N, C-alpha and C positions, 0 to 999 in steps of 0.2 A: 686774957685770958686765950685767944687764938695763937699766940707763940710759943703758949708753953704745949698750947696742941697740937702746933706743926716738930717743936723743938720733938715731943714725946712719939712720935710719927717716925719720924727719921733714925731717933733712936731703936726704932724699931725698925724700922727697911736696915742701919743699917748690918741691925745683931743677924736678923734674918737674909743678909745679903748672900753670907757664903751660904746659907741649908741650901739657898736658888742656884746657885753658881756649883754644888754638887749637884744637884736633880737635874741640872741639864747637862755635867756633865758623863753622871749615869746611863739618862736617856739621850748620849751622844751616842755612848758606848753601846746602849743594847740594841741600838739601828745601823751598826756597823751591820759591813752584806758578809755574809759564815757563810761555804759551802756547807754545811753540816746545821746550818741551823731557819736561815734565811729559807721561804717557800719563795719558792721560783715566780708565784706574783709581784712577790714586793720587791721579786732586785725588776724585775721589767720596769718596775715605776723610776727605774731611778736609772737614766738617761745614758750615762756611763756604763754602769753595772750589764747592761740590755746586751750596749753597745762589745761589752767585751767576751759574752755571752757569747753573741751570735757570731760572734771571731772566731772566738774557740771550738762553736761549734754550733756553725751553718743551717744545720739543716732546723735544729731546736724550734725554732718559731712556727712549724708548721706545727707543736702541737702542746702551746701554752696554756691553752681551752683544758689537757688531758693532765696537767701535770704541773697546772697552777699551787696548789698543793700542796708539794712533793718539795721537798730540799733538792740541793744536786746529789746527795750524798743516797739521796736514797732512792733516785734515779739512776746512777750510775751501775746496779750490776744489770737493769733492765737495759741499758743503752744498745747493747751487742759492741762494748768499748768505745765508743765512742767519747765518755765518764772517763777511765781511766784512772786510777791514781794518780800519775802527770798532769792530768789534766784537771782533776781537779789543785792541786798544785797549785799549780801554774793562773790558774781561777782565781784563787784565794789569793795571791802577790799579787793580784791583779784590785780582785777590789779591796784588798789595804791598800791600794796607793789613789782611794775617789775618797774624797774630805765628804 
């Protein structure tokens, strides 16, 4: 009886595995850092992304508490040119390199 239960559990796991793998890859895609959708507070939680951001815009670290819930594209119009379209594209390219 135990072997039948084990076989059923393994069969269920085999059927569920693709769904779990899909969920994981969907989650990975959802957690990809984006200048358009990722809040600054989440960007700075990733050390590589934080380093790229601070390299591109060194003065930004002094404003983290004020801009934590905003995205970089939301901040851009208020950045007095520090985050122009070219800088946002450059940052997105750096974020895309992060695993």
